[in-house]
gemmi code that builds the backbone of each chain (N, CA, C; Angstrom):
import gemmi

chains = {
    "A": [
        ("UNK", (6.233, 3.642, 10.255), (7.642, 4.522, 9.946), (8.767, 3.614, 9.291)),
        ("UNK", (8.548, 4.263, 7.995), (9.480, 2.961, 7.363), (11.056, 3.138, 7.803)),
        ("UNK", (12.061, 2.031, 8.047), (13.678, 2.145, 8.529), (14.100, 2.413, 7.155)),
        ("UNK", (15.252, 2.161, 7.386), (16.097, 2.388, 5.811), (16.186, 1.312, 4.811)),
        ("UNK", (15.586, 2.314, 4.077), (15.760, 0.932, 2.756), (16.850, 1.575, 1.614)),
        ("UNK", (17.136, 0.409, 0.936), (17.850, 0.128, -0.140), (17.941, -0.973, -1.161)),
        ("UNK", (17.924, -0.392, -2.624), (17.663, -1.081, -3.784), (18.923, -0.982, -4.566)),
        ("UNK", (19.040, -2.372, -5.659), (18.379, -3.109, -5.247), (18.559, -3.856, -3.989)),
        ("UNK", (17.601, -5.433, -4.141), (18.353, -6.332, -3.122), (19.211, -7.037, -3.260)),
        ("UNK", (19.411, -7.662, -4.767), (20.283, -8.155, -5.050), (21.031, -7.384, -6.556)),
        ("UNK", (22.345, -7.425, -7.127), (22.588, -7.147, -8.230), (23.964, -8.307, -8.527)),
        ("UNK", (23.615, -8.073, -10.316), (24.935, -9.496, -10.563), (25.484, -8.067, -11.739)),
        ("UNK", (26.652, -7.918, -11.717), (27.589, -7.576, -12.281), (28.812, -7.874, -13.505)),
        ("UNK", (29.505, -7.505, -14.083), (30.626, -8.133, -14.651), (31.603, -7.065, -14.267)),
        ("UNK", (32.944, -7.914, -14.364), (34.512, -6.857, -13.900), (33.978, -5.805, -14.831)),
        ("UNK", (34.487, -4.707, -14.507), (34.524, -3.660, -15.405), (33.768, -2.826, -15.730)),
        ("UNK", (32.380, -3.248, -15.275), (31.065, -2.237, -15.097), (31.327, -1.480, -14.276)),
        ("UNK", (30.159, -0.534, -14.173), (29.886, 0.013, -13.146), (28.779, -0.083, -12.350)),
        ("UNK", (28.406, 0.433, -11.298), (27.199, -0.177, -10.424), (26.562, 1.152, -9.463)),
        ("UNK", (25.364, 1.503, -9.086), (24.884, 2.359, -8.333), (23.749, 2.114, -7.489)),
        ("UNK", (24.038, 1.928, -6.357), (23.589, 1.366, -4.869), (22.681, 2.441, -4.453)),
        ("UNK", (21.651, 2.356, -3.897), (20.652, 3.537, -3.704), (20.568, 3.215, -2.279)),
        ("UNK", (19.872, 4.302, -1.556), (19.778, 3.950, 0.201), (18.841, 5.450, 0.605)),
        ("UNK", (17.775, 5.017, 0.992), (16.719, 6.144, 1.748), (16.634, 5.790, 2.974)),
        ("UNK", (16.948, 6.716, 3.994), (17.589, 7.117, 5.210), (16.248, 6.886, 6.002)),
        ("UNK", (16.244, 6.892, 7.105), (14.926, 6.421, 8.410), (14.239, 7.722, 8.134)),
        ("UNK", (13.204, 7.767, 8.794), (12.389, 9.193, 8.879), (13.115, 10.252, 9.835)),
        ("UNK", (13.642, 11.598, 8.950), (13.957, 12.343, 10.515), (15.318, 12.137, 10.363)),
        ("UNK", (16.157, 11.469, 9.451), (17.585, 11.214, 9.771), (18.459, 11.663, 8.615)),
        ("UNK", (19.334, 12.337, 8.876), (20.147, 13.303, 8.045), (21.586, 12.917, 7.675)),
        ("UNK", (22.101, 11.906, 8.292), (23.216, 11.154, 8.176), (23.175, 9.942, 7.411)),
        ("UNK", (24.063, 9.506, 6.516), (24.039, 8.290, 5.709), (25.620, 7.511, 5.718)),
        ("UNK", (25.721, 6.654, 6.215), (27.001, 5.695, 6.212), (26.948, 4.533, 5.231)),
        ("UNK", (28.332, 4.396, 4.648), (28.081, 3.067, 3.859), (29.415, 2.292, 4.019)),
        ("UNK", (28.721, 0.857, 4.266), (30.162, -0.302, 4.594), (30.029, -1.309, 3.618)),
        ("UNK", (30.906, -1.818, 3.612), (30.872, -3.340, 2.793), (31.171, -4.482, 3.677)),
        ("UNK", (30.252, -4.945, 3.386), (30.485, -6.301, 4.273), (30.924, -7.796, 3.389)),
        ("UNK", (31.848, -8.059, 3.221), (32.754, -9.209, 2.617), (32.063, -10.531, 3.307)),
        ("UNK", (31.738, -11.985, 1.872), (31.527, -13.033, 2.851), (32.201, -13.272, 4.161)),
        ("UNK", (31.204, -13.864, 5.531), (32.244, -14.222, 6.514), (33.039, -13.178, 7.210)),
        ("UNK", (32.781, -12.187, 6.862), (33.745, -10.940, 7.659), (32.571, -10.020, 8.084)),
        ("UNK", (33.146, -8.829, 9.105), (32.419, -7.961, 9.886), (32.290, -6.719, 8.560)),
        ("UNK", (31.121, -5.646, 8.314), (31.338, -4.979, 7.796), (32.458, -3.848, 7.894)),
        ("UNK", (32.831, -3.300, 6.612), (34.254, -2.308, 6.732), (33.549, -0.910, 6.247)),
        ("UNK", (33.615, 0.287, 7.012), (33.464, 1.820, 6.753), (33.997, 2.043, 5.572)),
        ("UNK", (32.740, 2.550, 4.121), (33.511, 3.289, 3.466), (33.326, 4.703, 2.916)),
        ("UNK", (32.194, 5.378, 3.429), (32.313, 6.667, 3.649), (31.326, 7.192, 4.791)),
        ("UNK", (30.606, 8.754, 4.842), (29.871, 8.867, 5.408), (29.483, 10.219, 4.649)),
        ("UNK", (27.951, 10.740, 4.419), (27.556, 11.678, 4.088), (26.829, 12.410, 5.166)),
        ("UNK", (26.826, 13.902, 4.826), (26.000, 14.617, 5.680), (25.990, 16.159, 4.929)),
        ("UNK", (24.855, 16.411, 5.292), (24.305, 17.685, 4.526), (25.131, 17.655, 3.035)),
        ("UNK", (25.184, 16.888, 2.413), (25.641, 16.378, 0.975), (26.952, 16.181, 0.990)),
        ("UNK", (27.778, 16.787, 1.674), (29.066, 16.550, 1.816), (29.635, 15.130, 2.392)),
        ("UNK", (31.020, 14.439, 1.743), (31.586, 13.628, 2.461), (32.026, 14.243, 3.448)),
        ("UNK", (31.706, 13.630, 4.488), (32.800, 13.865, 5.770), (33.856, 12.936, 5.913)),
        ("UNK", (34.158, 11.787, 5.934), (35.221, 10.693, 6.293), (35.099, 9.637, 4.906)),
        ("UNK", (36.261, 9.400, 4.889), (36.200, 7.829, 4.009), (37.410, 6.981, 4.545)),
        ("UNK", (36.806, 5.842, 4.805), (37.472, 4.760, 4.932), (38.943, 4.226, 4.161)),
        ("UNK", (39.086, 3.366, 4.371), (40.117, 2.911, 3.185), (39.752, 2.150, 1.870)),
        ("UNK", (39.342, 2.811, 0.904), (38.722, 2.470, -0.186), (39.280, 3.628, -1.066)),
        ("UNK", (39.610, 2.720, -2.618), (40.016, 3.724, -3.552), (39.169, 4.366, -4.040)),
        ("UNK", (39.472, 5.450, -5.015), (38.758, 6.456, -5.298), (37.462, 5.429, -6.285)),
        ("UNK", (37.368, 4.728, -6.386), (36.707, 4.030, -7.712), (35.185, 3.795, -6.904)),
        ("UNK", (35.482, 3.815, -5.635), (34.545, 4.015, -4.618), (33.554, 5.497, -4.625)),
        ("UNK", (32.678, 6.059, -4.804), (32.220, 7.307, -5.275), (30.693, 7.324, -4.354)),
        ("UNK", (30.096, 8.670, -3.864), (29.038, 8.485, -3.284), (28.326, 9.887, -3.320)),
        ("UNK", (27.141, 9.849, -3.297), (26.278, 11.175, -3.325), (25.451, 11.420, -2.323)),
        ("UNK", (25.464, 12.874, -1.696), (24.032, 12.476, -0.884), (23.008, 13.555, -1.441)),
        ("UNK", (21.717, 13.293, -1.598), (20.566, 14.388, -2.218), (19.976, 15.184, -0.956)),
        ("UNK", (19.437, 16.130, -1.759), (18.920, 16.881, -0.624), (17.738, 16.824, 0.217)),
        ("UNK", (17.022, 15.364, -0.093), (16.500, 14.953, 0.727), (17.010, 13.333, 1.544)),
        ("UNK", (18.488, 13.680, 1.857), (19.382, 12.534, 2.448), (19.380, 11.436, 1.883)),
        ("UNK", (18.860, 10.759, 0.818), (18.932, 9.798, -0.069), (20.122, 10.295, -0.206)),
        ("UNK", (20.818, 8.837, -0.560), (22.134, 8.705, -0.752), (22.694, 7.200, -1.720)),
        ("UNK", (23.553, 7.545, -2.499), (24.134, 6.453, -3.700), (25.201, 6.248, -3.636)),
        ("UNK", (25.978, 5.068, -4.021), (26.874, 4.254, -3.601), (27.233, 4.257, -5.194)),
        ("UNK", (28.521, 4.929, -5.883), (28.834, 4.671, -7.363), (30.062, 3.850, -6.870)),
        ("UNK", (29.833, 2.364, -7.788), (31.488, 1.300, -7.798), (31.862, 1.541, -9.167)),
        ("UNK", (32.990, 1.984, -9.767), (33.180, 1.975, -11.101), (34.231, 0.847, -11.830)),
        ("UNK", (34.246, 0.387, -12.626), (35.392, -0.690, -13.025), (35.726, -1.663, -12.248)),
        ("UNK", (34.407, -2.482, -11.675), (34.073, -3.321, -10.659), (34.965, -4.456, -11.067)),
        ("UNK", (35.702, -4.718, -9.755), (36.524, -6.193, -9.332), (35.942, -7.011, -9.091)),
        ("UNK", (36.218, -8.660, -9.448), (35.491, -9.661, -8.682), (35.721, -9.498, -7.152)),
        ("UNK", (36.761, -8.829, -6.380), (36.616, -8.536, -4.608), (35.496, -7.623, -4.217)),
        ("UNK", (34.996, -7.066, -4.982), (33.902, -5.907, -4.998), (32.548, -6.568, -4.518)),
        ("UNK", (32.516, -7.649, -4.721), (31.279, -8.662, -4.504), (31.032, -8.984, -3.025)),
        ("UNK", (30.300, -8.170, -2.434), (30.415, -8.318, -1.492), (28.390, -7.740, -0.677)),
        ("UNK", (28.297, -7.520, 0.515), (26.616, -7.075, 0.799), (27.054, -5.697, 1.025)),
        ("UNK", (26.464, -4.623, 0.451), (26.575, -3.745, 0.821), (25.492, -2.938, 1.776)),
        ("UNK", (25.716, -2.339, 2.792), (25.282, -1.756, 3.634), (25.265, -0.487, 4.144)),
        ("UNK", (23.811, 0.103, 4.311), (23.683, 1.415, 4.419), (23.203, 1.844, 5.826)),
        ("UNK", (23.439, 2.549, 6.357), (23.074, 3.118, 8.080), (22.716, 4.605, 8.126)),
        ("UNK", (21.909, 4.973, 8.768), (21.415, 6.153, 8.834), (21.286, 7.021, 10.040)),
        ("UNK", (21.460, 8.098, 10.562), (21.673, 8.646, 12.010), (21.071, 10.339, 11.817)),
        ("UNK", (20.416, 10.738, 12.940), (20.752, 11.943, 13.488), (21.608, 12.358, 13.746)),
        ("UNK", (22.324, 13.640, 12.927), (23.439, 14.361, 13.282), (24.345, 13.354, 13.942)),
        ("UNK", (25.106, 13.021, 14.998), (26.481, 12.869, 15.320), (25.946, 11.158, 15.712)),
        ("UNK", (26.860, 10.760, 14.781), (26.495, 9.087, 14.440), (27.099, 8.265, 15.545)),
        ("UNK", (27.838, 8.810, 16.705), (28.452, 8.359, 17.793), (27.100, 8.499, 18.820)),
        ("UNK", (26.743, 9.113, 19.184), (25.908, 9.968, 20.267), (24.343, 9.742, 19.755)),
        ("UNK", (23.935, 9.417, 18.755), (22.568, 8.780, 18.218), (22.948, 7.227, 17.374)),
        ("UNK", (21.816, 6.516, 17.602), (21.789, 5.404, 17.184), (22.117, 4.909, 15.359)),
        ("UNK", (22.881, 4.371, 14.797), (22.601, 4.316, 13.380), (21.884, 2.900, 13.310)),
        ("UNK", (20.715, 3.468, 12.651), (19.857, 2.211, 12.155), (20.339, 1.874, 10.362)),
        ("UNK", (20.411, 0.064, 10.575), (21.036, -0.083, 9.107), (19.896, -0.586, 8.141)),
        ("UNK", (20.256, -0.424, 6.687), (19.220, -1.391, 6.043), (19.679, -2.741, 5.956)),
        ("UNK", (19.089, -3.163, 4.902), (18.745, -4.757, 4.765), (20.223, -5.137, 3.990)),
        ("UNK", (20.296, -3.809, 3.249), (21.581, -4.424, 2.445), (21.419, -4.665, 1.167)),
        ("UNK", (22.379, -4.343, 0.042), (22.394, -4.768, -1.334), (23.120, -6.074, -1.781)),
        ("UNK", (22.963, -7.322, -1.628), (24.330, -8.039, -2.179), (24.384, -7.990, -3.876)),
        ("UNK", (25.709, -7.743, -3.814), (26.501, -7.324, -5.598), (27.316, -8.939, -5.718)),
        ("UNK", (27.204, -9.110, -6.871), (27.855, -10.593, -7.295), (28.621, -9.765, -8.804)),
        ("UNK", (29.737, -10.020, -8.567), (30.689, -9.414, -9.790), (31.001, -10.510, -10.616)),
        ("UNK", (30.998, -11.021, -11.169), (31.436, -12.086, -11.906), (32.463, -11.701, -13.162)),
    ],
    "B": [
        ("UNK", (44.869, 3.477, 14.114), (44.071, 2.752, 13.595), (43.428, 2.072, 14.503)),
        ("UNK", (41.959, 2.268, 14.679), (41.434, 1.023, 16.223), (41.192, -0.224, 15.666)),
        ("UNK", (41.526, -1.500, 16.168), (41.096, -2.686, 15.786), (40.480, -3.183, 16.777)),
        ("UNK", (39.226, -4.318, 16.089), (38.170, -5.324, 16.968), (38.560, -6.478, 16.568)),
        ("UNK", (38.850, -7.333, 17.912), (38.954, -8.734, 17.968), (38.062, -9.089, 18.607)),
        ("UNK", (37.622, -10.340, 17.626), (36.568, -11.505, 18.523), (37.008, -12.602, 18.368)),
        ("UNK", (37.521, -13.195, 19.201), (38.062, -14.867, 19.066), (37.421, -15.865, 19.011)),
        ("UNK", (35.948, -15.939, 19.159), (34.918, -16.783, 18.828), (34.411, -17.053, 17.623)),
        ("UNK", (34.939, -17.884, 16.714), (33.758, -17.462, 15.578), (32.688, -17.986, 15.700)),
        ("UNK", (32.653, -19.168, 16.585), (30.929, -20.139, 16.487), (30.880, -20.555, 18.219)),
        ("UNK", (29.827, -20.254, 18.705), (29.555, -20.752, 19.695), (28.036, -21.261, 19.788)),
        ("UNK", (27.788, -22.149, 20.627), (26.476, -22.823, 20.749), (26.226, -23.134, 22.019)),
        ("UNK", (25.068, -22.781, 22.370), (24.483, -23.470, 23.668), (23.325, -23.830, 23.853)),
        ("UNK", (22.648, -24.324, 24.697), (21.520, -25.048, 25.053), (20.314, -23.611, 24.978)),
        ("UNK", (19.314, -23.609, 24.694), (17.953, -22.516, 25.144), (17.884, -22.583, 26.498)),
        ("UNK", (17.992, -21.543, 26.870), (17.482, -20.640, 28.382), (18.941, -20.743, 29.129)),
        ("UNK", (19.924, -21.012, 28.438), (21.535, -21.318, 29.198), (21.946, -19.590, 29.092)),
        ("UNK", (22.678, -19.377, 29.758), (23.555, -18.011, 29.714), (25.117, -17.952, 28.891)),
        ("UNK", (25.307, -17.571, 28.022), (26.177, -17.389, 27.391), (27.109, -16.107, 27.202)),
        ("UNK", (28.498, -16.285, 27.030), (29.453, -14.775, 27.104), (30.110, -14.752, 25.879)),
        ("UNK", (29.957, -13.590, 25.124), (30.829, -13.273, 23.736), (31.925, -12.394, 23.610)),
        ("UNK", (33.000, -12.680, 23.569), (34.174, -12.045, 23.890), (34.835, -10.930, 22.991)),
        ("UNK", (34.960, -10.099, 23.431), (35.319, -8.808, 22.265), (36.664, -7.741, 23.098)),
        ("UNK", (37.717, -7.901, 22.218), (38.849, -7.358, 22.713), (38.781, -5.884, 21.767)),
        ("UNK", (39.283, -4.577, 22.193), (39.777, -3.827, 21.044), (40.879, -2.973, 21.522)),
        ("UNK", (41.717, -2.274, 20.776), (42.748, -1.766, 20.591), (42.741, -0.138, 20.033)),
        ("UNK", (42.876, 0.962, 21.164), (42.652, 2.324, 20.578), (43.416, 3.066, 21.539)),
        ("UNK", (44.282, 4.106, 21.321), (44.829, 5.110, 22.171), (44.025, 6.249, 22.299)),
        ("UNK", (42.756, 6.411, 22.065), (41.709, 7.357, 22.300), (40.564, 6.836, 23.841)),
        ("UNK", (40.611, 8.106, 24.355), (40.171, 7.862, 25.987), (38.460, 7.995, 25.858)),
        ("UNK", (38.353, 8.649, 24.453), (36.586, 8.666, 24.572), (35.768, 7.993, 23.178)),
        ("UNK", (34.968, 7.497, 23.473), (34.464, 6.559, 22.471), (33.169, 5.832, 22.561)),
        ("UNK", (32.717, 4.932, 21.993), (31.591, 4.042, 22.102), (31.830, 2.980, 21.837)),
        ("UNK", (31.376, 1.857, 22.213), (31.275, 0.362, 22.302), (29.686, -0.283, 21.991)),
        ("UNK", (29.730, -1.082, 20.553), (28.323, -1.741, 20.419), (28.476, -3.394, 20.347)),
        ("UNK", (27.413, -3.294, 20.477), (27.100, -5.250, 20.518), (25.889, -4.881, 19.298)),
        ("UNK", (26.154, -5.714, 17.901), (25.321, -5.843, 16.673), (25.089, -7.214, 16.485)),
        ("UNK", (23.290, -7.350, 16.333), (23.310, -8.749, 16.095), (22.886, -8.574, 14.590)),
        ("UNK", (23.509, -10.139, 13.580), (22.889, -9.745, 12.127), (22.523, -11.284, 11.949)),
        ("UNK", (21.110, -11.270, 12.128), (20.096, -12.610, 12.108), (20.589, -12.990, 10.583)),
        ("UNK", (19.763, -14.135, 9.861), (20.289, -14.651, 8.602), (19.521, -13.327, 7.392)),
        ("UNK", (18.469, -12.667, 7.779), (17.749, -11.833, 7.157), (18.502, -10.630, 6.761)),
        ("UNK", (19.868, -10.660, 7.396), (21.001, -9.593, 7.180), (21.105, -8.224, 7.558)),
        ("UNK", (19.842, -7.529, 8.093), (19.429, -6.789, 8.707), (20.284, -6.309, 10.303)),
        ("UNK", (21.315, -5.304, 10.199), (22.476, -5.165, 11.110), (21.231, -4.831, 12.483)),
        ("UNK", (21.248, -5.108, 13.842), (20.201, -4.608, 14.930), (21.030, -4.136, 15.731)),
        ("UNK", (20.787, -3.002, 16.804), (21.755, -2.670, 17.584), (21.305, -3.681, 18.976)),
        ("UNK", (22.375, -4.189, 19.691), (21.898, -4.918, 20.865), (22.040, -4.197, 21.680)),
        ("UNK", (23.051, -3.336, 22.219), (23.613, -2.800, 23.174), (24.974, -1.652, 23.166)),
        ("UNK", (24.636, -0.706, 23.581), (25.679, 0.688, 23.658), (25.991, 0.736, 24.825)),
        ("UNK", (27.934, 0.972, 24.526), (27.998, 1.296, 26.070), (29.251, 2.759, 25.689)),
        ("UNK", (28.719, 3.812, 26.596), (29.894, 5.044, 26.533), (31.281, 4.895, 27.256)),
        ("UNK", (32.446, 4.617, 26.634), (33.476, 4.843, 27.450), (33.555, 5.471, 28.885)),
        ("UNK", (33.063, 6.599, 28.926), (33.491, 7.218, 30.263), (32.743, 7.202, 31.440)),
        ("UNK", (31.187, 6.034, 31.111), (30.683, 5.521, 31.925), (31.167, 4.445, 32.575)),
        ("UNK", (31.437, 4.238, 33.662), (31.734, 3.066, 34.376), (30.604, 2.145, 34.809)),
        ("UNK", (29.461, 2.564, 34.417), (28.465, 1.596, 34.494), (28.316, 0.865, 33.485)),
        ("UNK", (28.220, -0.719, 33.841), (27.732, -1.598, 32.415), (26.507, -1.408, 32.325)),
        ("UNK", (26.252, -1.302, 30.388), (24.943, -0.757, 30.180), (24.454, -2.605, 30.000)),
        ("UNK", (22.897, -2.197, 30.259), (21.877, -3.614, 30.598), (20.876, -3.183, 29.328)),
        ("UNK", (20.549, -4.408, 28.701), (19.477, -3.958, 27.857), (18.290, -5.358, 28.167)),
        ("UNK", (17.402, -5.475, 28.872), (16.685, -6.572, 29.117), (17.862, -7.813, 29.682)),
        ("UNK", (17.793, -8.923, 28.750), (18.358, -9.857, 28.998), (20.256, -9.933, 28.563)),
        ("UNK", (20.280, -9.090, 28.060), (21.375, -8.608, 27.159), (22.845, -7.792, 28.400)),
        ("UNK", (23.641, -7.839, 28.545), (24.287, -6.978, 29.376), (25.658, -7.232, 29.008)),
        ("UNK", (26.158, -5.998, 29.538), (28.424, -6.559, 29.009), (28.583, -6.097, 30.335)),
        ("UNK", (30.472, -6.634, 30.144), (31.262, -6.402, 30.540), (32.346, -5.567, 30.527)),
        ("UNK", (32.253, -4.555, 30.574), (33.086, -3.434, 29.913), (34.387, -3.126, 30.849)),
        ("UNK", (36.029, -3.607, 30.370), (36.668, -3.553, 31.550), (37.860, -2.600, 30.281)),
        ("UNK", (37.319, -1.380, 30.820), (38.152, -0.223, 30.122), (39.471, -0.318, 30.319)),
        ("UNK", (40.393, -0.703, 31.156), (41.862, -0.717, 31.322), (42.265, -1.950, 30.500)),
        ("UNK", (41.751, -2.828, 30.758), (41.916, -3.969, 29.776), (41.578, -3.956, 28.447)),
        ("UNK", (40.410, -3.260, 28.115), (39.906, -3.084, 26.456), (39.283, -4.195, 26.252)),
        ("UNK", (38.231, -4.600, 27.087), (37.451, -5.909, 26.934), (36.045, -5.332, 27.210)),
        ("UNK", (35.709, -6.128, 26.422), (34.033, -5.381, 26.292), (32.977, -6.685, 25.752)),
        ("UNK", (32.734, -7.650, 26.678), (32.169, -8.421, 26.215), (30.225, -9.002, 26.597)),
        ("UNK", (29.366, -9.520, 25.720), (28.015, -9.927, 25.938), (27.875, -10.800, 26.497)),
        ("UNK", (26.758, -10.420, 27.179), (26.373, -11.546, 28.245), (24.711, -11.594, 27.776)),
        ("UNK", (24.554, -13.147, 27.139), (23.012, -12.917, 27.011), (22.521, -14.266, 28.003)),
        ("UNK", (21.710, -13.920, 28.665), (20.863, -14.725, 30.124), (19.629, -15.027, 29.366)),
        ("UNK", (18.618, -16.642, 29.693), (18.008, -17.039, 29.049), (18.120, -17.183, 27.827)),
        ("UNK", (18.884, -17.444, 27.118), (18.864, -17.513, 25.408), (17.636, -18.328, 24.884)),
        ("UNK", (17.378, -17.488, 23.830), (16.360, -17.611, 23.365), (16.674, -18.282, 21.665)),
        ("UNK", (15.962, -19.382, 21.406), (16.288, -19.466, 19.432), (16.252, -18.132, 18.989)),
        ("UNK", (15.617, -17.171, 19.181), (15.776, -16.172, 18.042), (16.617, -15.452, 18.661)),
        ("UNK", (17.624, -15.773, 19.228), (19.137, -14.948, 19.276), (20.057, -15.725, 18.284)),
        ("UNK", (19.493, -16.944, 18.021), (20.530, -17.109, 17.042), (20.926, -16.330, 15.696)),
        ("UNK", (22.066, -16.100, 15.814), (22.443, -14.967, 14.697), (24.054, -14.703, 14.872)),
        ("UNK", (24.809, -13.626, 13.877), (25.657, -13.524, 13.587), (26.250, -12.254, 14.574)),
        ("UNK", (26.865, -12.093, 15.600), (27.126, -10.786, 16.417), (28.458, -10.135, 16.653)),
        ("UNK", (28.373, -9.149, 16.201), (29.385, -8.144, 15.847), (29.581, -7.121, 16.956)),
        ("UNK", (30.795, -7.120, 17.628), (31.318, -6.227, 18.235), (31.817, -4.578, 17.576)),
        ("UNK", (31.504, -3.270, 17.623), (32.268, -2.524, 17.037), (32.161, -1.366, 18.145)),
        ("UNK", (33.485, -0.708, 17.146), (34.001, 0.629, 18.021), (33.968, 1.962, 17.173)),
        ("UNK", (33.471, 3.010, 18.101), (33.357, 4.247, 17.488), (34.252, 5.482, 17.839)),
        ("UNK", (34.620, 6.233, 17.652), (35.690, 6.968, 18.399), (34.728, 8.137, 18.522)),
        ("UNK", (34.793, 8.892, 19.688), (33.498, 10.451, 19.718), (34.259, 11.221, 19.273)),
        ("UNK", (35.535, 11.369, 19.147), (36.199, 12.731, 18.132), (35.273, 12.382, 16.433)),
        ("UNK", (35.227, 13.587, 15.924), (34.722, 13.557, 15.021), (33.245, 13.672, 14.834)),
        ("UNK", (32.249, 13.234, 15.657), (30.945, 13.171, 15.719), (30.483, 11.716, 14.963)),
        ("UNK", (31.253, 10.921, 15.338), (31.206, 9.647, 14.509), (31.256, 9.518, 13.199)),
        ("UNK", (32.029, 10.737, 12.679), (32.354, 10.857, 11.276), (33.241, 9.262, 10.790)),
        ("UNK", (33.924, 9.125, 11.201), (35.066, 7.701, 10.821), (34.253, 6.281, 10.777)),
        ("UNK", (33.051, 6.489, 11.329), (32.017, 4.979, 11.090), (32.445, 4.109, 12.255)),
        ("UNK", (31.669, 3.048, 12.078), (32.105, 1.668, 13.058), (33.327, 0.917, 12.390)),
        ("UNK", (33.994, 0.617, 13.444), (35.347, -0.132, 13.323), (34.205, -1.627, 13.817)),
        ("UNK", (34.293, -2.642, 13.035), (33.708, -4.034, 13.450), (35.014, -5.237, 13.324)),
        ("UNK", (33.807, -5.999, 14.308), (35.401, -6.961, 14.392), (34.873, -8.465, 13.627)),
        ("UNK", (35.544, -9.513, 13.298), (34.544, -10.130, 12.633), (33.338, -10.796, 12.859)),
        ("UNK", (32.878, -11.324, 14.154), (31.849, -11.737, 14.223), (32.131, -12.907, 14.995)),
        ("UNK", (30.893, -13.191, 15.650), (30.650, -14.497, 16.234), (29.062, -15.365, 16.292)),
        ("UNK", (29.707, -16.526, 15.583), (28.306, -17.180, 15.206), (27.356, -17.863, 16.120)),
        ("UNK", (26.142, -17.175, 16.933), (25.781, -17.730, 18.085), (24.599, -18.900, 17.339)),
        ("UNK", (24.557, -19.900, 17.984), (23.850, -20.983, 17.637), (22.633, -21.385, 19.181)),
        ("UNK", (21.567, -21.225, 18.997), (20.962, -21.216, 19.978), (20.662, -22.941, 19.749)),
        ("UNK", (20.700, -24.210, 20.649), (20.240, -24.985, 20.528), (18.892, -25.434, 21.139)),
        ("UNK", (17.769, -26.086, 20.462), (16.655, -26.179, 21.237), (16.579, -27.351, 22.172)),
    ],
}
model = gemmi.Model(1)
for chain_id, residues in chains.items():
    chain = gemmi.Chain(chain_id)
    for i, (resn, *xyz) in enumerate(residues, 1):
        res = gemmi.Residue()
        res.name, res.seqid = resn, gemmi.SeqId(i, " ")
        for name, pos in zip(("N", "CA", "C"), xyz):
            atom = gemmi.Atom()
            atom.name, atom.element = name, gemmi.Element(name[0])
            atom.pos, atom.b_iso = gemmi.Position(*pos), 0.0
            res.add_atom(atom)
        chain.add_residue(res)
    model.add_chain(chain)
structure = gemmi.Structure()
structure.add_model(model)
structure.setup_entities()
C-alpha cells in the first residue's frame, strides 16, 4: 500500500515564476492538507481540501492556491514566487475528519527560489 | 489562535537513557488533540503519539509516553530506553476538534534530539 506521494522531490525556480506541486494521498484517504516548512521551523498550515473544496486556509496570501481532483489527489500552486517561498512543502492525507483520524505525511517537495 | 512552544532547541542523551521533551501550548478551547511527530533526516513526518484532551489518561506507545497536564497546558514526551534511531527533530502539534480538523495542525518549532552511542 503506497503511502502519501509527492512530486517533484526538488524544484528550483526564480523570483516571479509560478510553480505547481503535486500530492497523491494514501489509498482510501479523501482529505488533503498542505503545509510549508521553512528551514529550522515547524510546518505551517496552508490549506485543506475535502470533496474538491477548500475547507480552511491558514495565514497565506492568495498567491497560494490549490485544487483537489475527483481521485482525491491535490495540487498546490504558488504564483509570483518570492525568495521567502523557499521551503519544504509537505502534503498530509487523512480519511474524513483529520483530528479523529491520523494524518499521514508525504516526504515533501523542496522548493528553492533564486 | 493557538500557539505551541517548544523551549528546547536541541537535546543530547546517551543511548538507553530516558529523555523528556517539553511542550506547552495556549488555547481557549476545551476539546482538542495534541500530537508528537518525529521528522528524521529523510524529512518524512511520522506520528509518534496522540492525546485527546478529553481523556485524562496519558497516552503511551511502546517506549513513548506523554505527561498531559491540561490545566497547565503542558504536553511533554518521554522516550525510554532511547535508541540511535530516535535521533530526529521532534515536533509538538495542536489540532482543534471543532471543525473536524479543518484548521490543520499548529506546530512548535521543534526539538532536535540526538542519541549518542
